[in-house]
C-alpha positions in Angstrom: -43.7 -45.1 -3.9 -41.8 -43.3 -1.2 -43.5 -42.8 2.1 -44.4 -39.3 3.3 -41.9 -39.4 6.2 -39.0 -40.4 3.8 -39.9 -37.5 1.5 -40.0 -35.1 4.4 -36.5 -36.2 5.6 -35.2 -35.9 2.1 -36.6 -32.3 1.8 -35.0 -31.3 5.2 -31.7 -32.7 4.1 -31.8 -30.6 0.9 -32.7 -27.4 2.8 -29.9 -28.1 5.3 -27.3 -28.5 2.5 -28.4 -25.2 0.8 -28.2 -23.3 4.1 -24.7 -24.6 5.0 -23.5 -23.8 1.5 -24.8 -20.2 1.9 -23.1 -19.7 5.2 -19.8 -21.1 3.8 -19.9 -18.9 0.9 -20.5 -15.8 3.0 -17.6 -16.9 5.3 -15.3 -17.2 2.4 -16.2 -13.8 1.0 -15.4 -12.1 4.3 -12.1 -14.0 4.7 -10.8 -12.9 1.3 -11.1 -9.1 1.9 -7.9 -7.9 3.4 -7.7 -5.5 6.3 -6.7 -2.1 5.2 -4.0 -0.3 7.4 -4.5 2.9 9.3 -4.0 5.8 7.0 -3.4 9.4 8.3 -4.7 11.8 5.7 -2.6 14.8 4.6 -4.7 17.2 6.4 -4.3 15.1 9.6 -0.5 15.3 9.6 -0.5 19.0 8.8 0.3 18.8 5.1 -0.4 21.7 2.8 -2.6 21.5 -0.3 -0.9 20.4 -3.6 0.1 23.1 -5.9 -1.2 21.1 -8.8 -2.7 17.7 -9.6 -1.9 15.2 -12.3 -4.3 12.2 -12.1 -3.4 8.7 -13.1 -5.4 6.0 -15.0 -6.2 3.2 -12.6 -5.5 0.5 -11.7 -1.8 1.2 -11.4 0.6 -1.3 -12.7 3.9 -0.5 -10.7 4.8 0.0 -7.1 8.1 1.5 -6.3 9.6 1.2 -2.8 11.8 4.0 -1.4 13.3 5.2 1.8 13.4 8.9 2.7 17.0 9.0 4.2 15.7 11.2 7.0 15.4 10.6 10.7 13.1 7.7 11.7 9.9 8.2 13.5 7.9 6.0 16.0 5.2 8.4 17.1 2.6 10.5 15.3 4.1 13.9 16.2 7.6 12.9 15.1 6.3 11.5 11.8 4.1 14.6 11.1 7.1 17.0 11.7 9.3 15.0 9.2 6.5 15.0 6.6 5.8 18.7 7.0 9.5 19.5 6.5 9.8 17.1 3.6 6.7 18.5 1.8 8.0 22.1 2.3 11.4 21.1 0.8 9.8 19.3 -2.2 7.5 22.2 -3.0 9.8 25.1 -2.4 13.2 23.7 -3.3 12.5 21.0 -5.9 9.4 22.7 -7.4 7.2 19.6 -7.0 3.5 20.1 -6.7 3.5 18.1 -3.5 5.5 15.7 -1.3 7.0 13.3 -3.8 5.6 10.0 -2.7 2.0 8.6 -2.9 2.4 7.1 0.6 4.9 7.1 3.5 5.2 4.6 6.3 6.5 5.4 9.8 8.0 2.9 12.2 4.9 3.5 14.2 3.2 1.1 11.6 1.0 4.0 10.3 0.6 4.8 6.6 0.8 8.6 5.9 -1.0 9.9 2.8 1.3 11.7 0.4 -0.3 12.4 -3.0 -2.5 9.4 -2.3 -4.0 6.9 -4.7 -4.5 7.9 -8.4 -2.5 11.2 -8.3 1.0 11.3 -9.9 3.8 11.8 -7.6 7.5 12.7 -8.4 9.3 9.7 -6.9 10.8 7.7 -9.7 11.7 9.1 -13.2 9.9 7.1 -15.8 7.5 5.4 -13.4 5.5 8.4 -12.0 2.6 8.2 -14.5 1.8 4.5 -13.9 3.5 3.9 -10.6 2.7 4.3 -6.9 5.7 5.4 -4.8 5.7 4.1 -1.2 8.5 5.4 1.0 9.6 4.1 4.5 10.5 7.1 6.7 14.2 6.6 7.7 17.3 5.1 6.3 17.3 1.4 5.8 20.7 0.6 4.4 21.9 -1.4 7.4 18.6 -2.4 9.1 14.9 -3.0 8.4 11.9 -0.9 9.2 9.9 -2.2 12.2 7.7 -5.2 11.7 4.7 -2.9 12.2 5.9 -0.7 9.2 6.5 -3.8 7.0 3.1 -5.2 7.9 1.4 -1.8 7.2 3.0 -1.7 3.7 1.8 -5.3 2.9 -1.7 -4.4 4.0 -1.7 -1.2 1.9 -0.7 -3.2 -1.2 -3.4 -5.8 -0.6 -6.0 -3.2 0.1 -4.9 -1.3 -3.1 -5.7 -4.4 -5.1 -9.0 -5.0 -3.5 -10.1 -1.4 -3.9 -9.2 -1.4 -7.6 -6.3 1.1 -7.1 -3.6 -1.5 -8.1 -3.6 -4.0 -10.8 -4.0 -7.5 -9.6 -0.7 -8.4 -11.3 1.1 -5.2 -10.4 4.9 -5.3 -10.3 6.9 -4.5 -7.1 10.4 -3.0 -7.5 12.9 -1.1 -5.5 13.8 2.4 -6.8 17.5 1.4 -7.3 16.4 -1.1 -9.9 15.3 1.7 -12.3 17.0 4.9 -11.3 20.5 5.9 -10.0 19.9 5.8 -6.2 20.6 3.6 -3.2 16.9 3.8 -2.3 15.3 1.9 -0.7 18.4 0.9 1.1 20.2 -2.5 0.7 18.6 -4.2 3.7 15.1 -3.2 2.8 15.8 -4.0 -0.8 16.7 -7.5 0.1 13.5 -7.8 2.2 11.2 -6.8 -0.6 12.7 -9.4 -2.9 10.9 -12.0 -0.8 7.4 -10.3 -1.2 4.8 -11.4 -3.9 4.9 -9.4 -7.1 8.6 -8.4 -6.8 10.0 -8.0 -10.4 13.7 -9.0 -10.7 13.9 -7.5 -14.2 11.5 -4.5 -14.5 
């Protein structure tokens, strides 16, 4: 028969194991949730309301990377001016409901809301219904966006999966893989081929 002191030590050991397991589990849960990037909403960058809305069924299965072939921007006022002009052109000259892309990313490392999650854009023919279009602001044929911009995009993708906006097995493609365009620019296109989820044959 075990002595009382032995039973007490055994009980304390069991309690300690349970407590440590609980702390470890909580720590793992926090570590798996990605940090979402800073997102400036459309109203914050001076965007107008959409002329119409077509909602998407989520989670989205495709992400299409573009560049805007405009000037680059590294400050909020610069990026906001480019986006306002782009939205005006898309709505008045191209007859789009809104700016074409779901999100745009400046060299300041900030994500700018376009149509946003779950709303169909006009970025990639054949992929607008079940695709999220992300455009880097600038021309990236000969160079990459800043590290801050690339990091913001990766965070946006990880956050989209966590929030249920993107499918866990979403496919990542460059626009030039599926439509006749040079977008997202050769240098940026080579970069995204190294990212998880890139599809060599969409």
